[in-house]
All heavy atoms as an XYZ file, in Angstrom:
1050
protein
N      89.454    112.390    107.371
C      89.037    111.869    108.653
C      88.289    112.944    109.408
O      88.549    114.119    109.238
C      90.254    111.470    109.456
C      90.932    110.239    108.949
S      92.158    109.685    110.111
C      93.577    109.787    109.073
N      87.373    112.504    110.260
C      86.693    113.450    111.120
C      86.444    112.792    112.459
O      86.542    111.602    112.612
C      85.397    113.955    110.494
C      84.253    113.019    110.586
C      83.268    113.027    111.524
C      83.954    111.915    109.740
N      82.377    112.023    111.300
C      82.780    111.317    110.218
C      84.569    111.378    108.631
C      82.210    110.210    109.605
C      84.003    110.272    108.037
C      82.839    109.710    108.522
N      86.112    113.593    113.438
C      85.896    113.099    114.794
C      84.416    113.147    115.102
O      83.746    114.149    114.860
C      86.691    113.950    115.805
C      86.397    113.528    117.219
C      88.174    113.837    115.510
N      83.892    112.049    115.645
C      82.501    111.956    116.049
C      82.396    112.394    117.504
O      83.218    111.998    118.320
C      82.013    110.495    115.898
C      80.574    110.351    116.333
C      82.206    110.033    114.471
N      81.397    113.234    117.880
C      81.290    113.659    119.278
C      81.181    112.470    120.224
O      80.526    111.476    119.922
C      79.998    114.482    119.302
C      79.768    114.877    117.886
C      80.361    113.787    117.043
N      81.827    112.567    121.355
C      81.832    111.506    122.356
C      80.523    111.526    123.149
O      80.042    112.577    123.541
C      83.018    111.708    123.302
S      83.147    110.435    124.553
N      79.956    110.363    123.378
C      78.738    110.239    124.169
C      79.099    109.559    125.481
O      79.802    108.567    125.504
C      77.681    109.394    123.417
C      76.451    109.204    124.265
C      77.343    110.051    122.092
N      78.621    110.076    126.589
C      78.886    109.473    127.882
C      80.041    110.156    128.585
O      80.582    111.149    128.121
N      80.404    109.611    129.745
C      81.459    110.206    130.564
C      82.659    109.274    130.565
O      82.557    108.125    130.960
C      80.949    110.420    131.995
C      79.755    111.312    132.033
N      79.854    112.669    131.903
C      78.443    111.042    132.143
C      78.658    113.213    131.959
N      77.768    112.237    132.100
N      83.777    109.774    130.097
C      85.012    109.004    130.033
C      86.127    109.848    130.624
O      86.109    111.076    130.526
C      85.384    108.677    128.573
C      84.348    107.882    127.860
N      84.210    106.541    128.040
C      83.383    108.251    126.986
C      83.217    106.100    127.292
N      82.697    107.123    126.651
N      87.132    109.213    131.230
C      88.305    109.995    131.621
C      88.869    110.703    130.403
O      88.782    110.206    129.281
C      89.283    108.936    132.144
C      88.453    107.747    132.446
C      87.256    107.807    131.533
N      89.439    111.872    130.609
C      89.898    112.708    129.493
C      90.829    111.943    128.547
O      90.662    111.990    127.345
C      90.602    113.944    130.036
C      91.048    114.895    128.950
C      91.583    116.180    129.525
N      90.562    116.977    130.139
C      89.806    117.858    129.491
N      89.979    118.045    128.227
N      88.893    118.555    130.122
N      91.802    111.190    129.048
C      92.723    110.489    128.141
C      92.024    109.360    127.400
O      92.292    109.113    126.239
C      93.959    109.984    128.903
C      93.678    108.842    129.813
N      93.003    108.989    130.993
C      93.957    107.529    129.692
C      92.886    107.802    131.585
N      93.449    106.902    130.817
N      91.115    108.658    128.044
C      90.396    107.575    127.375
C      89.491    108.139    126.282
O      89.368    107.566    125.204
C      89.576    106.778    128.387
N      88.857    109.279    126.563
C      88.005    109.920    125.571
C      88.819    110.308    124.349
O      88.417    110.061    123.218
C      87.340    111.148    126.169
C      86.483    111.911    125.185
C      85.841    113.137    125.821
O      85.752    113.245    127.026
N      85.404    114.045    124.988
N      89.984    110.878    124.549
C      90.839    111.301    123.441
C      91.259    110.085    122.602
O      91.207    110.127    121.383
C      92.059    112.046    123.988
C      92.988    112.565    122.924
C      94.135    113.391    123.497
N      94.852    112.705    124.547
C      94.927    113.140    125.825
N      94.347    114.247    126.185
N      95.601    112.455    126.720
N      91.659    109.001    123.253
C      92.067    107.794    122.528
C      90.893    107.214    121.744
O      91.049    106.769    120.607
C      92.623    106.748    123.492
C      93.957    107.164    124.095
O      94.593    108.108    123.563
O      94.346    106.555    125.111
N      89.714    107.211    122.348
C      88.523    106.681    121.688
C      88.190    107.511    120.460
O      87.895    106.976    119.400
C      87.360    106.676    122.685
C      86.074    106.196    122.114
C      85.689    104.903    121.921
C      84.985    107.005    121.654
N      84.434    104.862    121.367
C      83.983    106.138    121.198
C      84.774    108.380    121.584
C      82.782    106.602    120.684
C      83.573    108.828    121.073
C      82.594    107.945    120.630
N      88.248    108.830    120.601
C      87.938    109.706    119.476
C      88.938    109.526    118.338
O      88.559    109.520    117.166
C      87.913    111.168    119.926
C      86.737    111.566    120.802
C      86.928    112.984    121.318
C      85.425    111.432    120.054
N      90.211    109.375    118.674
C      91.218    109.169    117.631
C      90.958    107.862    116.883
O      91.050    107.814    115.659
C      92.616    109.178    118.235
C      93.088    110.557    118.608
C      94.489    110.509    119.180
C      95.007    111.898    119.485
N      96.374    111.855    120.009
N      90.649    106.807    117.605
C      90.366    105.527    116.957
C      89.095    105.614    116.119
O      88.999    105.024    115.046
C      90.258    104.410    117.996
N      88.101    106.372    116.604
C      86.850    106.533    115.868
C      87.064    107.256    114.542
O      86.293    107.075    113.609
C      85.851    107.319    116.720
C      84.511    106.634    116.825
O      84.456    105.411    116.665
O      83.517    107.342    117.052
N      88.074    108.079    114.462
C      88.340    108.857    113.253
C      89.405    108.208    112.373
O      89.905    108.834    111.453
C      88.771    110.268    113.640
N      89.746    106.953    112.637
C      90.789    106.253    111.894
C      90.170    105.096    111.117
O      89.398    104.317    111.671
C      91.895    105.750    112.843
O      92.426    106.870    113.560
C      93.012    105.078    112.080
N      90.536    105.015    109.849
C      90.014    103.981    108.962
C      91.155    103.238    108.292
O      92.176    103.829    107.977
C      89.108    104.613    107.885
C      87.837    105.121    108.478
C      87.792    106.368    109.105
C      86.703    104.332    108.494
C      86.635    106.810    109.708
C      85.544    104.778    109.087
C      85.512    106.008    109.699
O      84.373    106.427    110.302
N      90.949    101.959    108.062
C      91.897    101.155    107.306
C      91.483    101.221    105.838
O      90.318    100.981    105.509
C      91.883     99.694    107.791
O      92.198     99.682    109.183
C      92.884     98.846    107.022
N      92.430    101.570    104.987
C      92.154    101.648    103.549
C      92.214    100.219    102.995
O      93.217     99.528    103.144
C      93.172    102.561    102.836
C      92.885    102.614    101.340
C      93.161    103.954    103.448
N      91.125     99.800    102.385
C      91.012     98.455    101.799
C      90.810     98.576    100.289
O      90.393     99.615     99.789
C      89.802     97.718    102.388
C      89.789     97.618    103.895
C      90.613     96.470    104.340
N      90.471     96.254    105.786
C      91.410     95.768    106.537
N      92.576     95.418    106.012
N      91.231     95.599    107.824
N      91.060     97.479     99.588
C      90.687     97.432     98.174
C      89.184     97.656     98.104
O      88.435     97.207     98.963
C      91.025     96.079     97.555
C      92.500     95.854     97.383
C      92.733     94.491     96.716
N      94.143     94.200     96.691
C      94.892     94.335     95.611
N      94.357     94.744     94.485
N      96.173     94.066     95.653
N      88.749     98.345     97.060
C      87.318     98.648     96.932
C      86.461     97.395     96.933
O      86.790     96.410     96.263
N      85.375     97.435     97.678
C      84.485     96.280     97.758
C      83.791     96.007     96.427
O      83.458     94.865     96.131
C      83.438     96.497     98.857
C      83.988     96.635    100.281
C      82.873     96.999    101.258
C      84.677     95.345    100.714
N      83.590     97.057     95.608
C      82.930     96.888     94.314
C      83.915     96.872     93.148
O      83.579     96.407     92.062
C      81.905     98.000     94.087
N      85.123     97.385     93.373
C      86.129     97.474     92.308
C      87.497     97.529     92.985
O      87.802     98.482     93.695
C      85.889     98.734     91.475
C      86.867     98.887     90.316
O      88.008     98.378     90.394
O      86.501     99.556     89.341
N      88.312     96.520     92.753
C      89.595     96.425     93.469
C      90.595     97.507     93.053
O      91.616     97.669     93.709
C      90.216     95.038     93.275
O      90.521     94.826     91.914
N      90.304     98.277     92.004
C      91.194     99.379     91.648
C      90.817    100.663     92.403
O      91.488    101.679     92.269
C      91.176     99.632     90.136
O      89.936    100.153     89.730
N      89.755    100.600     93.192
C      89.303    101.731     94.001
C      89.487    101.373     95.477
O      90.188    100.405     95.786
C      87.845    102.048     93.679
S      87.578    102.555     91.952
N      88.852    102.118     96.385
C      89.086    101.931     97.821
C      87.799    101.910     98.622
O      86.817    102.563     98.266
C      89.974    103.061     98.366
C      91.279    103.166     97.633
C      91.452    104.095     96.621
C      92.331    102.303     97.934
C      92.640    104.178     95.919
C      93.527    102.377     97.234
C      93.676    103.314     96.223
O      94.849    103.383     95.533
N      87.849    101.161     99.717
C      86.815    101.191    100.745
C      87.519    101.450    102.065
O      88.702    101.116    102.222
C      86.038     99.869    100.791
O      85.288     99.697     99.600
N      86.812    102.070    103.008
C      87.411    102.513    104.268
C      86.721    101.822    105.424
O      85.554    102.089    105.719
C      87.304    104.037    104.383
C      87.991    104.734    103.245
C      87.304    105.042    102.083
C      89.340    105.035    103.325
C      87.941    105.662    101.014
C      89.993    105.645    102.261
C      89.291    105.960    101.111
N      87.484    100.909    106.094
C      86.932    100.138    107.208
C      87.264    100.816    108.528
O      88.411    101.195    108.783
C      87.493     98.717    107.202
C      86.864     97.840    108.258
C      87.348     96.399    108.204
O      88.344     96.119    107.496
O      86.730     95.544    108.870
N      86.267    100.950    109.386
C      86.440    101.581    110.690
C      87.402    100.773    111.558
O      87.304     99.547    111.637
C      85.081    101.676    111.394
O      85.242    102.086    112.732
N      88.335    101.468    112.225
C      89.231    100.808    113.167
C      88.463    100.410    114.424
O      88.623     99.315    114.944
C      90.434    101.730    113.514
C      91.208    101.218    114.708
C      91.348    101.857    112.301
N      87.595    101.295    114.926
C      86.838    101.020    116.151
C      85.730    100.001    115.946
O      85.321     99.345    116.906
C      86.222    102.306    116.713
C      87.012    102.854    117.868
O      88.049    102.332    118.245
N      86.519    103.923    118.444
N      85.211     99.906    114.722
C      84.092     99.015    114.445
C      84.412     98.157    113.231
O      83.899     98.403    112.135
C      82.813     99.833    114.222
C      82.452    100.707    115.385
C      82.819    102.045    115.409
C      81.778    100.183    116.481
C      82.506    102.855    116.486
C      81.468    100.982    117.568
C      81.827    102.320    117.580
N      85.274     97.134    113.401
C      85.647     96.284    112.278
C      84.400     95.718    111.591
O      83.414     95.364    112.249
C      86.478     95.172    112.927
C      87.020     95.806    114.172
C      85.941     96.740    114.645
N      84.447     95.672    110.261
C      83.296     95.195    109.490
C      82.349     96.318    109.103
O      81.415     96.096    108.337
N      82.576     97.529    109.647
C      81.793     98.697    109.241
C      82.655     99.556    108.321
O      83.850     99.720    108.556
C      81.331     99.513    110.447
C      80.280     98.804    111.268
C      79.622     99.734    112.262
O      79.641    100.952    112.125
N      79.008     99.141    113.281
N      82.023    100.076    107.289
C      82.717    100.857    106.269
C      82.028    102.205    106.087
O      80.831    102.334    106.355
C      82.683    100.117    104.925
C      83.518     98.867    104.914
C      83.050     97.683    105.446
C      84.797     98.882    104.359
C      83.823     96.534    105.442
C      85.579     97.733    104.337
C      85.081     96.572    104.881
O      85.855     95.445    104.868
N      82.791    103.181    105.590
C      82.166    104.428    105.170
C      81.292    104.108    103.974
O      81.740    103.499    103.003
C      83.214    105.465    104.779
C      84.055    106.043    105.904
C      85.029    107.079    105.348
C      83.176    106.670    106.976
N      80.019    104.533    104.056
C      79.049    104.266    102.989
C      78.189    105.509    102.799
O      77.770    106.127    103.768
C      78.158    103.104    103.389
C      77.075    102.820    102.377
C      76.044    101.850    102.886
N      75.186    101.424    101.777
C      74.194    100.572    101.925
N      73.920    100.051    103.110
N      73.465    100.242    100.879
N      77.893    105.846    101.556
C      77.006    106.981    101.315
C      75.575    106.509    101.131
O      75.320    105.423    100.615
C      77.473    107.826    100.122
C      77.250    107.193     98.791
N      76.040    107.227     98.142
C      78.089    106.503     97.981
C      76.131    106.599     96.985
N      77.367    106.146     96.862
N      74.657    107.326    101.613
C      73.218    107.105    101.428
C      72.539    108.460    101.577
O      72.794    109.162    102.564
C      72.671    106.103    102.440
N      71.727    108.831    100.625
C      71.008    110.108    100.650
C      71.962    111.290    100.845
O      71.660    112.224    101.573
C      69.925    110.093    101.722
N      73.146    111.206    100.247
C      74.104    112.299    100.313
C      75.027    112.285    101.509
O      76.071    112.920    101.495
N      74.685    111.577    102.588
C      75.516    111.512    103.790
C      76.418    110.294    103.738
O      76.071    109.261    103.168
C      74.636    111.390    105.049
C      74.028    112.682    105.538
C      75.025    113.667    106.116
N      75.898    113.115    107.134
C      75.578    112.986    108.409
N      74.409    113.369    108.852
N      76.444    112.468    109.264
N      77.570    110.411    104.375
C      78.511    109.298    104.483
C      78.634    108.953    105.958
O      78.909    109.827    106.784
C      79.888    109.667    103.876
C      80.877    108.536    104.061
C      79.733    110.022    102.400
N      78.400    107.684    106.279
C      78.430    107.223    107.673
C      79.029    105.824    107.731
O      79.110    105.132    106.728
C      77.012    107.147    108.235
C      76.279    108.453    108.309
C      74.902    108.229    108.945
N      74.202    109.452    109.184
C      73.282    109.966    108.381
N      72.964    109.339    107.266
N      72.676    111.090    108.679
N      79.390    105.400    108.943
C      79.763    104.003    109.156
C      78.519    103.140    108.994
O      77.465    103.480    109.525
C      80.276    103.786    110.585
C      81.711    104.143    110.759
O      82.416    104.433    109.808
N      82.163    104.134    111.996
N      78.668    102.040    108.286
C      77.573    101.081    108.137
C      78.144     99.676    108.135
O      79.195     99.444    107.532
C      76.821    101.294    106.823
O      76.138    102.510    106.813
N      77.445     98.732    108.789
C      77.903     97.340    108.731
C      77.737     96.786    107.317
O      76.756     97.085    106.637
C      77.001     96.611    109.727
C      75.890     97.539    110.059
C      76.271     98.908    109.617
N      78.706     96.007    106.895
C      78.674     95.406    105.568
C      77.593     94.338    105.519
O      77.672     93.332    106.206
C      80.046     94.794    105.248
C      80.131     94.267    103.837
O      79.147     94.190    103.112
N      81.328     93.877    103.434
N      76.567     94.561    104.694
C      75.487     93.574    104.569
C      75.688     92.659    103.350
O      74.821     91.861    103.019
C      74.122     94.258    104.523
C      73.932     95.150    103.299
O      74.752     95.099    102.355
O      72.949     95.927    103.295
N      76.838     92.790    102.694
C      77.223     91.948    101.553
C      76.305     92.056    100.349
O      76.286     91.161     99.514
C      77.391     90.480    101.976
C      78.685     90.282    102.723
O      79.712     90.855    102.364
N      78.648     89.481    103.773
N      75.549     93.144    100.238
C      74.744     93.345     99.030
C      75.578     94.097     97.999
O      76.541     94.787     98.334
C      73.467     94.148     99.328
O      73.839     95.456     99.792
C      72.591     93.446    100.360
N      75.187     93.979     96.751
C      75.878     94.713     95.686
C      75.766     96.219     95.919
O      76.743     96.949     95.727
C      75.295     94.336     94.322
N      74.597     96.696     96.373
C      74.426     98.126     96.613
C      75.368     98.611     97.709
O      75.992     99.668     97.570
C      72.973     98.449     96.984
C      72.702     99.937     97.253
C      73.011    100.788     96.018
C      71.250    100.126     97.702
N      75.505     97.841     98.790
C      76.434     98.237     99.849
C      77.848     98.350     99.286
O      78.538     99.337     99.520
C      76.431     97.251    101.023
C      77.392     97.656    102.099
C      76.984     98.460    103.142
C      78.732     97.288    102.036
C      77.874     98.884    104.112
C      79.639     97.710    102.988
C      79.202     98.502    104.034
N      78.292     97.332     98.570
C      79.649     97.335     98.033
C      79.878     98.559     97.138
O      80.934     99.191     97.201
C      79.931     96.029     97.278
C      80.037     94.819     98.204
C      80.525     93.579     97.485
N      79.611     93.111     96.473
C      78.589     92.287     96.684
N      78.342     91.836     97.909
N      77.818     91.902     95.685
N      78.894     98.906     96.328
C      79.018    100.073     95.452
C      79.009    101.382     96.252
O      79.795    102.284     95.985
C      77.907    100.065     94.410
C      78.062     98.930     93.415
C      76.905     98.811     92.449
O      75.925     99.594     92.553
O      76.965     97.923     91.576
N      78.107    101.482     97.244
C      78.022    102.693     98.081
C      79.277    102.903     98.913
O      79.576    104.030     99.315
C      76.828    102.611     99.039
C      75.481    102.809     98.369
O      75.439    103.204     97.188
O      74.461    102.563     99.051
N      80.005    101.837     99.208
C      81.182    101.911    100.084
C      82.497    101.930     99.301
O      83.555    101.756     99.883
C      81.169    100.735    101.063
N      82.423    102.152     98.002
C      83.625    102.166     97.169
C      83.831    103.560     96.574
O      82.895    104.157     96.039
C      83.528    101.109     96.052
O      83.405     99.815     96.662
C      84.762    101.117     95.165
N      85.075    104.044     96.716
C      85.438    105.378     96.239
C      86.725    105.257     95.423
O      87.663    104.574     95.830
C      85.635    106.334     97.418
C      84.395    106.443     98.271
C      84.195    105.591     99.347
C      83.410    107.369     97.966
C      83.044    105.669    100.121
C      82.256    107.463     98.729
C      82.071    106.610     99.808
N      86.753    105.934     94.285
C      87.896    105.849     93.390
C      88.748    107.112     93.489
O      88.221    108.225     93.518
C      87.415    105.633     91.956
S      86.418    104.124     91.781
N      90.054    106.914     93.535
C      91.003    108.014     93.674
C      91.129    108.786     92.371
O      91.255    108.203     91.298
C      92.359    107.430     94.077
O      93.315    108.434     94.150
N      91.096    110.104     92.507
C      91.287    111.018     91.383
C      92.270    112.096     91.821
O      92.420    112.352     93.015
C      89.966    111.690     90.977
C      88.834    110.721     90.671
C      89.076    109.987     89.357
N      87.955    109.115     89.023
C      88.026    107.798     88.962
N      89.160    107.178     89.224
N      86.974    107.087     88.635
N      92.933    112.774     90.907
C      93.773    113.909     91.313
C      92.919    114.926     92.078
O      91.747    115.134     91.756
C      94.266    114.489     89.984
C      94.170    113.344     89.019
C      92.963    112.550     89.464
N      93.501    115.536     93.098
C      92.765    116.490     93.925
C      92.157    117.613     93.109
O      92.823    118.200     92.252
N      90.905    117.935     93.370
C      90.211    118.996     92.643
C      90.897    120.348     92.815
O      90.802    121.212     91.954
C      88.754    119.106     93.100
C      87.837    117.931     92.770
C      86.447    118.167     93.348
C      87.756    117.703     91.272
N      91.618    120.519     93.937
C      92.294    121.798     94.189
C      93.678    121.856     93.546
O      94.364    122.859     93.665
C      92.425    122.040     95.696
O      93.368    121.140     96.237
N      94.088    120.767     92.893
C      95.398    120.744     92.258
C      96.460    120.034     93.088
O      97.570    119.814     92.622
N      96.140    119.683     94.325
C      97.030    118.903     95.180
C      96.204    117.806     95.836
O      94.977    117.801     95.737
C      97.677    119.778     96.275
O      96.645    120.275     97.130
C      98.473    120.923     95.684
N      96.868    116.894     96.525
C      96.150    115.865     97.267
C      95.386    114.908     96.376
O      95.721    114.701     95.209
N      94.323    114.354     96.941
C      93.522    113.347     96.251
C      92.042    113.661     96.466
O      91.650    114.184     97.501
C      93.880    111.925     96.758
C      93.536    111.747     98.216
C      93.228    110.855     95.918
N      91.239    113.357     95.451
C      89.787    113.464     95.550
C      89.231    112.059     95.387
O      89.736    111.282     94.575
C      89.236    114.420     94.469
O      89.677    115.740     94.790
C      87.724    114.400     94.415
N      88.212    111.717     96.175
C      87.628    110.385     96.143
C      86.235    110.462     95.533
O      85.335    111.083     96.087
C      87.598    109.795     97.549
C      89.001    109.612     98.141
C      88.939    109.448     99.648
C      89.699    108.435     97.485
N      86.087    109.803     94.371
C      84.826    109.828     93.629
C      83.992    108.603     93.965
O      84.502    107.475     94.021
C      85.133    109.857     92.133
C      83.913    109.964     91.264
C      84.270    110.087     89.785
O      85.340    109.566     89.373
O      83.491    110.690     89.043
N      82.708    108.807     94.153
C      81.790    107.696     94.406
C      81.824    106.726     93.233
O      81.736    107.135     92.073
C      80.368    108.240     94.595
O      79.426    107.189     94.573
N      81.938    105.449     93.531
C      81.967    104.422     92.488
C      80.652    104.388     91.717
O      80.641    104.291     90.492
C      82.242    103.045     93.113
C      82.147    101.910     92.142
C      83.181    101.643     91.267
C      81.010    101.116     92.095
C      83.095    100.605     90.351
C      80.907    100.078     91.187
C      81.948     99.816     90.314
N      79.535    104.471     92.432
C      78.246    104.302     91.770
C      77.513    105.619     91.512
O      76.384    105.602     91.017
C      77.345    103.322     92.522
C      77.013    103.752     93.931
O      77.630    104.656     94.482
N      76.045    103.084     94.536
N      78.150    106.741     91.820
C      77.603    108.048     91.446
C      78.739    108.895     90.867
O      79.226    109.826     91.508
C      76.941    108.736     92.640
C      75.661    108.065     93.055
C      74.887    108.879     94.073
O      75.147    110.051     94.309
N      73.904    108.239     94.675
N      79.197    108.536     89.656
C      80.303    109.273     89.041
C      80.023    110.776     89.028
O      78.897    111.209     88.787
C      80.367    108.706     87.620
C      79.743    107.341     87.732
C      78.681    107.480     88.784
N      81.061    111.543     89.328
C      80.920    112.994     89.397
C      80.554    113.496     90.779
O      80.509    114.698     91.012
N      80.302    112.576     91.722
C      80.040    112.935     93.120
C      81.251    112.537     93.943
O      81.775    111.428     93.799
C      78.799    112.219     93.649
O      77.639    112.728     93.019
N      81.686    113.459     94.805
C      82.948    113.294     95.510
C      82.755    113.308     97.021
O      81.886    114.013     97.540
C      83.909    114.422     95.112
C      84.102    114.504     93.625
C      83.453    115.473     92.880
C      84.909    113.592     92.960
C      83.611    115.552     91.502
C      85.072    113.651     91.584
C      84.415    114.634     90.852
N      83.594    112.542     97.711
C      83.618    112.546     99.165
C      84.084    113.922     99.604
O      85.135    114.393     99.164
C      84.601    111.468     99.629
C      84.544    110.987    101.054
C      83.250    110.229    101.307
C      85.728    110.083    101.331
N      83.286    114.598    100.448
C      83.651    115.940    100.891
C      83.156    116.169    102.311
O      82.202    115.558    102.754
C      83.132    117.001     99.941
C      81.645    117.203     99.787
C      80.977    118.219    100.697
N      81.611    119.483    100.855
C      81.337    120.578    100.162
N      80.386    120.562     99.252
N      81.988    121.694    100.398
N      83.865    117.043    103.025
C      83.426    117.394    104.384
C      82.685    118.721    104.324
O      82.926    119.562    103.459
C      84.609    117.460    105.350
C      85.562    118.569    105.083
N      85.390    119.837    105.588
C      86.688    118.617    104.345
C      86.380    120.605    105.195
N      87.196    119.888    104.419
N      81.733    118.859    105.234
C      80.958    120.091    105.338
C      80.349    120.133    106.731
O      79.637    119.212    107.138
C      79.861    120.123    104.272
C      79.002    121.369    104.320
C      79.476    122.567    103.812
C      77.744    121.319    104.878
C      78.689    123.715    103.859
C      76.950    122.454    104.924
C      77.424    123.656    104.419
N      80.670    121.182    107.480
C      80.134    121.389    108.829
C      80.296    120.139    109.704
O      79.339    119.642    110.293
C      78.680    121.851    108.760
C      78.529    123.215    108.120
C      77.106    123.729    108.089
O      76.167    122.982    108.443
O      76.938    124.899    107.713
N      81.519    119.622    109.768
C      81.887    118.479    110.619
C      81.181    117.185    110.248
O      81.086    116.275    111.061
C      81.638    118.799    112.096
O      82.402    119.916    112.489
N      80.685    117.088    109.035
C      80.077    115.862    108.535
C      80.708    115.537    107.186
O      81.326    116.384    106.557
C      78.567    116.022    108.369
C      77.857    116.301    109.667
C      76.367    116.529    109.444
O      75.875    116.609    108.331
N      75.648    116.635    110.546
N      80.522    114.292    106.747
C      81.042    113.880    105.446
C      79.856    113.546    104.546
O      78.883    112.912    104.974
C      82.005    112.684    105.574
C      82.526    112.254    104.212
C      83.163    113.041    106.494
N      79.939    114.000    103.306
C      78.882    113.821    102.312
C      79.519    113.381    100.998
O      80.725    113.430    100.836
C      78.167    115.154    102.045
C      77.535    115.759    103.242
N      76.225    115.552    103.578
C      78.039    116.580    104.205
C      75.936    116.218    104.675
N      77.023    116.850    105.086
N      78.685    112.997    100.035
C      79.124    112.968     98.644
C      78.366    114.097     97.951
O      77.202    114.354     98.251
C      78.918    111.618     97.930
C      77.466    111.218     97.881
C      79.785    110.538     98.540
C      77.196    110.119     96.871
N      79.060    114.785     97.076
C      78.466    115.943     96.429
C      79.055    116.132     95.040
O      80.193    115.750     94.786
C      78.717    117.193     97.278
N      78.260    116.743     94.164
C      78.729    117.049     92.818
C      78.829    118.550     92.575
O      79.194    118.978     91.485
C      77.832    116.391     91.765
C      76.391    116.879     91.814
O      76.073    117.848     92.550
O      75.560    116.281     91.109
N      78.498    119.367     93.595
C      78.565    120.816     93.456
C      77.429    121.393     92.642
O      77.520    122.513     92.156
N      76.330    120.655     92.515
C      75.236    121.078     91.649
C      74.077    121.772     92.334
O      72.988    121.810     91.788
N      74.292    122.328     93.534
C      73.202    123.002     94.237
C      73.674    124.358     94.729
O      74.874    124.600     94.852
C      72.753    122.143     95.431
O      71.783    122.828     96.193
N      72.746    125.204     95.048
C      73.116    126.526     95.566
C      73.131    126.566     97.087
O      73.429    127.596     97.666
C      72.143    127.585     95.031
O      70.826    127.292     95.476
N      72.803    125.452     97.741
C      72.709    125.437     99.201
C      73.476    124.271     99.812
O      73.726    123.261     99.175
C      71.241    125.319     99.620
C      70.390    126.480     99.179
C      68.960    126.322     99.648
O      68.708    125.561    100.581
O      68.092    126.983     99.063
N      73.824    124.451    101.082
C      74.354    123.381    101.908
C      75.598    122.700    101.382
O      76.453    123.323    100.751
N      75.689    121.407    101.657
C      76.899    120.638    101.368
C      77.179    120.484     99.882
O      78.271    120.098     99.499
C      76.833    119.254    102.023
C      75.852    118.311    101.381
C      76.243    117.505    100.323
C      74.548    118.225    101.824
C      75.358    116.635     99.724
C      73.649    117.353    101.238
C      74.055    116.556    100.183
N      76.227    120.791     99.035
C      76.408    120.570     97.604
C      76.698    121.856     96.829
O      76.611    121.887     95.609
C      75.174    119.870     97.026
C      75.518    119.017     95.817
O      76.686    118.776     95.524
N      74.518    118.570     95.118
N      77.056    122.943     97.543
C      77.374    124.210     96.877
C      78.667    124.093     96.079
O      79.657    123.541     96.553
C      77.560    125.323     97.908
C      76.321    125.693     98.631
C      76.593    126.824     99.564
N      77.968    126.751    100.063
C      78.381    127.261    101.188
N      77.553    127.899    101.956
N      79.628    127.160    101.573
N      78.713    124.643     94.873
C      79.930    124.559     94.060
C      81.068    125.447     94.585
O      82.230    125.165     94.299
C      79.472    125.024     92.679
C      78.269    125.861     92.930
C      77.612    125.284     94.156
N      80.760    126.484     95.365
C      81.786    127.428     95.807
C      82.856    126.782     96.692
O      83.983    127.251     96.728
C      81.159    128.598     96.590
C      80.231    129.457     95.782
C      78.784    128.939     95.834
O      78.524    127.773     96.080
N      77.852    129.825     95.557
N      82.519    125.740     97.417
C      83.481    125.165     98.365
C      83.873    123.728     98.054
O      84.713    123.168     98.749
C      82.915    125.222     99.803
O      81.672    124.513     99.830
C      82.705    126.657    100.256
N      83.296    123.134     97.037
C      83.558    121.705     96.801
C      85.011    121.433     96.435
O      85.572    120.409     96.828
C      82.590    121.105     95.761
C      82.671    119.575     95.837
C      82.875    121.637     94.374
C      81.559    118.866     95.144
N      85.672    122.335     95.727
C      87.053    122.095     95.307
C      87.960    121.847     96.507
O      88.675    120.847     96.558
C      87.580    123.277     94.473
O      86.775    123.374     93.302
C      89.019    123.059     94.062
N      87.920    122.720     97.491
C      88.768    122.566     98.683
C      88.254    121.455     99.586
O      89.042    120.676    100.134
C      88.842    123.873     99.450
N      86.938    121.353     99.758
C      86.369    120.401    100.717
C      86.359    118.965    100.209
O      86.089    118.043    100.972
C      84.958    120.823    101.110
C      84.940    122.095    101.936
O      86.007    122.523    102.399
O      83.846    122.660    102.120
N      86.610    118.760     98.920
C      86.666    117.401     98.374
C      88.092    116.993     98.034
O      88.317    115.994     97.363
C      85.775    117.295     97.133
N      89.064    117.752     98.511
C      90.469    117.425     98.313
C      91.040    116.987     99.650
O      90.914    117.693    100.646
C      91.245    118.633     97.758
O      90.673    118.994     96.490
C      92.715    118.294     97.568
N      91.633    115.810     99.668
C      92.129    115.205    100.903
C      93.643    115.041    100.830
O      94.198    114.829     99.754
C      91.470    113.842    101.118
C      89.979    113.940    101.167
C      89.118    113.947    100.109
C      89.175    114.092    102.328
N      87.825    114.081    100.550
C      87.826    114.171    101.906
C      89.454    114.152    103.694
C      86.768    114.310    102.795
C      88.395    114.292    104.575
C      87.077    114.372    104.125
N      94.288    115.102    101.969
C      95.716    114.867    102.079
C      95.920    113.563    102.832
O      95.327    113.373    103.905
C      96.402    116.021    102.840
O      96.150    117.236    102.131
C      97.896    115.798    102.949
N      96.714    112.676    102.275
C      96.995    111.411    102.950
C      97.843    111.676    104.186
O      98.744    112.509    104.164
C      97.715    110.459    101.998
C      96.956    110.109    100.733
C      97.807    109.205     99.848
C      95.642    109.443    101.048
N      97.529    110.975    105.272
C      98.239    111.187    106.537
C      98.386    109.853    107.262
O      97.636    108.906    107.008
C      97.476    112.170    107.421
N      99.342    109.792    108.153
C      99.487    108.608    109.001
C      98.283    108.491    109.907
O      97.691    109.495    110.307
C     100.768    108.726    109.850
C     101.998    108.590    109.003
O     102.024    107.856    108.026
N     103.037    109.309    109.374
N      97.877    107.267    110.274
C      96.703    107.095    111.140
C      96.972    107.649    112.536
O      98.108    107.697    112.999
C      96.508    105.583    111.178
C      97.825    105.021    110.815
C      98.486    106.007    109.904
N      95.891    108.074    113.210
C      96.003    108.551    114.581
C      96.260    107.401    115.552
O      96.832    107.582    116.596
C      94.743    109.279    114.994
C      94.693    110.688    114.494
C      95.683    111.371    113.851
C      93.616    111.598    114.611
N      95.283    112.641    113.565
C      94.014    112.811    114.023
C      92.345    111.506    115.167
C      93.186    113.926    113.971
C      91.513    112.611    115.113
C      91.934    113.795    114.530
N      95.765    106.208    115.210
C      95.981    105.036    116.059
C      96.336    103.869    115.155
O      96.020    103.880    113.971
C      94.722    104.674    116.873
O      93.778    104.018    116.033
C      94.074    105.866    117.514
N      96.966    102.844    115.714
C      97.300    101.671    114.876
C      96.076    100.892    114.458
O      95.038    101.012    114.984
C      98.199    100.836    115.790
C      98.181    101.452    117.123
C      97.475    102.755    117.039
């Protein structure tokens, strides 16, 4: 999970609640493969985490086969030896990973930026946690 910067002026407690909900996703059966997972936004029902051009963002479900594949991630043992790693359904060998407060899919095959092999093991390993909001 990650937090998206807040835009606009909100009371401090409302801003905190909004940010927590923005960083909370409901785990669903994979849209392209029911043995995998898709992540639906709590704040924006019908929007799922989807990869495109290496970045992972919320996107509304357009019911295309490409969307379903881009929004499906399969669970693998954590690359670091603990936790879980989420592999892209339609780009095998590419994993959901965080880098500089953003989420990407990466295979560790570059010498620069989010796709560097030096940090992919830790940054593509996730720990399951209770949601911040219901």
